C-alpha positions in Angstrom: -10.6 -13.5 7.0 -8.9 -11.4 9.6 -8.9 -7.6 9.5 -5.7 -5.5 9.9 -5.0 -3.9 13.3 -5.4 -0.5 11.7 -9.1 -1.4 11.2 -9.8 -2.2 14.9 -10.9 1.4 15.9 -13.4 1.5 13.0 -14.7 -1.9 13.9 -15.0 -1.1 17.6 -16.8 2.2 16.8 -19.3 0.3 14.6 -19.9 -2.3 17.3 -20.4 0.5 19.8 -23.1 2.1 17.5 -24.8 -1.3 17.1 -24.9 -1.9 20.9 -26.2 1.6 21.5 -28.9 1.3 18.9 -30.2 -1.9 20.5 -31.1 0.1 23.6 -32.4 3.3 22.0 -33.5 2.4 18.4 -33.3 -1.4 17.7 -34.4 -0.9 14.1 -31.3 1.1 13.4 -29.2 -1.9 14.4 -30.6 -3.8 11.4 -28.9 -1.3 9.1 -25.7 -1.1 11.1 -25.0 -4.9 11.1 -24.3 -4.9 7.4 -22.0 -1.9 7.9 -20.0 -3.9 10.4 -19.4 -6.7 7.9 -18.4 -4.1 5.4 -15.9 -2.5 7.7 -14.3 -5.9 8.6 -14.1 -6.7 4.8 -12.7 -3.2 4.0 -9.8 -3.7 6.4 -9.2 -7.3 5.4 -5.7 -8.6 5.6 -5.5 -11.9 3.7 -2.5 -14.2 3.9 -0.3 -14.0 0.8 2.5 -16.2 -0.7 4.9 -15.1 -3.5 4.2 -16.6 -6.9 7.9 -16.8 -7.7 11.3 -15.2 -7.4 11.8 -11.5 -7.9 10.5 -8.1 -6.7 6.9 -8.4 -5.4 4.1 -5.8 -5.7 3.9 -3.6 -2.7 0.2 -2.8 -3.3 -2.9 -4.3 -4.7 -4.3 -2.6 -7.8 -3.7 -2.0 -11.4 -0.4 -1.3 -13.1 -0.6 2.1 -14.7 3.0 2.6 -15.9 6.2 0.6 -16.5 9.1 2.7 -17.7 12.9 3.3 -17.3 14.2 6.7 -16.7 16.3 9.0 -14.5 14.5 10.5 -11.5 15.5 13.2 -9.0 17.4 11.8 -5.9 16.9 8.2 -7.0 18.8 8.4 -10.3 18.4 5.8 -13.1 15.7 3.2 -12.3 12.9 1.1 -13.5 9.6 2.6 -12.3 6.4 0.6 -11.9 3.3 2.6 -10.9 0.2 1.0 -9.3 -3.2 2.5 -8.7 -5.1 1.1 -5.7 -8.8 1.4 -5.7 -11.0 2.0 -2.7 -12.2 -1.6 -2.7 -8.8 -3.2 -3.0 -6.9 -4.7 -0.1 -5.1 -1.7 1.6 -2.2 -3.5 3.3 1.2 -2.7 1.8 4.0 -5.3 1.7 7.7 -5.1 1.1 8.8 -5.9 -2.5 12.0 -7.5 -1.2 14.1 -8.3 1.8 16.3 -5.5 3.1 16.7 -2.8 5.7 15.0 0.6 5.8 17.6 3.2 4.9 15.4 6.2 4.6 11.8 7.0 5.5 10.3 10.4 4.6 6.7 11.5 5.3 4.9 14.4 3.7 1.7 15.3 5.6 -1.6 15.7 3.8 -2.6 19.2 2.8 -5.8 18.4 0.9 -9.1 19.2 2.6 -12.4 17.4 1.9 -13.8 18.5 -1.4 -10.5 19.2 -3.1 -10.4 18.0 -6.7 -8.7 14.6 -7.2 -6.4 16.3 -9.7 -4.1 17.5 -6.8 -2.2 14.3 -5.9 0.8 16.2 -4.6 -1.4 17.4 -1.7 -2.1 13.9 -0.6 -0.2 12.4 2.3 2.9 10.7 1.0 5.6 8.5 2.3 8.9 7.4 0.8 10.5 4.2 1.9 14.1 3.4 0.7 15.1 -0.2 1.2 18.8 -1.2 1.2 19.5 -4.6 -0.4 22.6 -6.4 -1.5 21.7 -5.6 -5.1 21.2 -1.9 -4.6 18.5 0.4 -3.2 14.8 -0.1 -3.8 12.5 2.9 -3.3 8.7 2.7 -2.7 6.5 5.8 -2.6 2.9 5.8 -1.5 0.5 8.7 -2.0 -2.8 8.3 -0.1 -6.0 9.6 -1.8 -9.7 9.9 -1.0 -11.4 9.2 1.4 -8.8 8.7 4.2 -5.8 10.5 2.6 -3.4 9.2 5.3 -0.8 6.4 5.5 -0.4 4.3 8.6 3.2 3.2 8.7 5.3 2.3 11.8 8.6 1.7 10.0 11.9 3.2 11.4 15.3 3.6 9.9 17.3 0.4 10.2 14.4 -1.9 10.5 14.8 -5.2 8.7 12.0 -6.1 6.2 11.1 -9.5 5.0 10.1 -10.1 1.4 6.4 -9.8 1.3 6.2 -8.6 4.9 3.5 -6.1 6.0 4.7 -2.6 6.7 1.9 -0.1 6.1 -1.9 0.4 5.5 -3.6 3.1 3.4 -7.3 2.9 4.0 -8.2 4.7 0.8 -7.4 4.9 -2.9 -3.7 5.3 -3.4 -0.9 5.5 -5.9 2.3 3.5 -5.5 5.6 4.0 -7.4 8.2 1.3 -7.1 11.7 2.3 -8.2 14.0 -0.7 -9.0 17.6 -1.0 -10.1 17.8 0.0 -13.8 18.9 -3.4 -15.1 15.9 -5.1 -13.5 13.7 -7.0 -16.0 9.9 -6.1 -15.6 7.3 -8.9 -15.6 4.3 -6.6 -15.1 2.4 -5.1 -18.0 0.4 -1.9 -17.9 -3.3 -2.6 -17.3 -2.6 -5.8 -15.3 -4.0 -6.5 -11.9 -1.5 -7.1 -9.2 -1.6 -8.2 -5.5 0.7 -7.1 -2.7 3.1 -9.8 -1.5 2.0 -12.2 -4.2 2.5 -10.8 -7.8 6.1 -10.7 -9.1 6.6 -7.3 -10.8 10.2 -7.7 -12.0 13.0 -10.2 -12.0 16.3 -9.6 -10.2 19.4 -9.4 -12.4 21.7 -12.0 -10.7 24.6 -10.7 -12.7 24.5 -7.4 -10.8 25.4 -6.5 -7.3 
C-alpha cells in the first residue's frame, strides 16, 4: 500500500534516524524499524472506487450527525458530519465532480496541551464546489496531534468525483453541506470511507 506524498518527509526522517543509529547505536535501529512501518501505514493512501451513484464521503470516519437546517452563508442544506480518528486514513476526497468556487483557510490557534473542547481553534478549511445541481460545501477542522490541513486546491480547479484533494494527518471533523432536497443514505454512527461510501443521493429532478 502506497503512502500519500504528504507522508514522505516523515518517512524520510524516520529512515534517516534508522541509518544514523546503525552507525552510532545499532540497537536503537531495532526499535525504529517498527516505527518506519507505522509511519508508512499512518500515511497510507489506498485506492478507492465508489460503491454507487450519489455524493461520496470526503473523509474516513464515523457519521456523527445527519440533519437539515439553515446555516450562515450556506443557507438551507443537508449537513452530514464525520469524525475522523487518528488511526483512520487521512486522505480527503471530493464528494462530487465540479469546480472549486471558494477556498477559505483559518490558521490554527491551538497550542499543544489545549483542551480538545476548543475545536474552533483548530486549523480549518472551507471548500465550496460548484456543480450543475448547486453548490456543495465541505469544511475540515484538523485536531490533535497535527492540527493542520495540507491542501493544494486553488479557485477554479476542476475536481473529479472521488479525487484526492487534501490530507489531514490527525483526528479531524468534516462537515458536508449538500443541496436541501438531497436524500441522505448515511446513518448516524455508521462507518464511512472517503471516495467509496455514498452519503446521499442526488435529486435528479433538481438543477
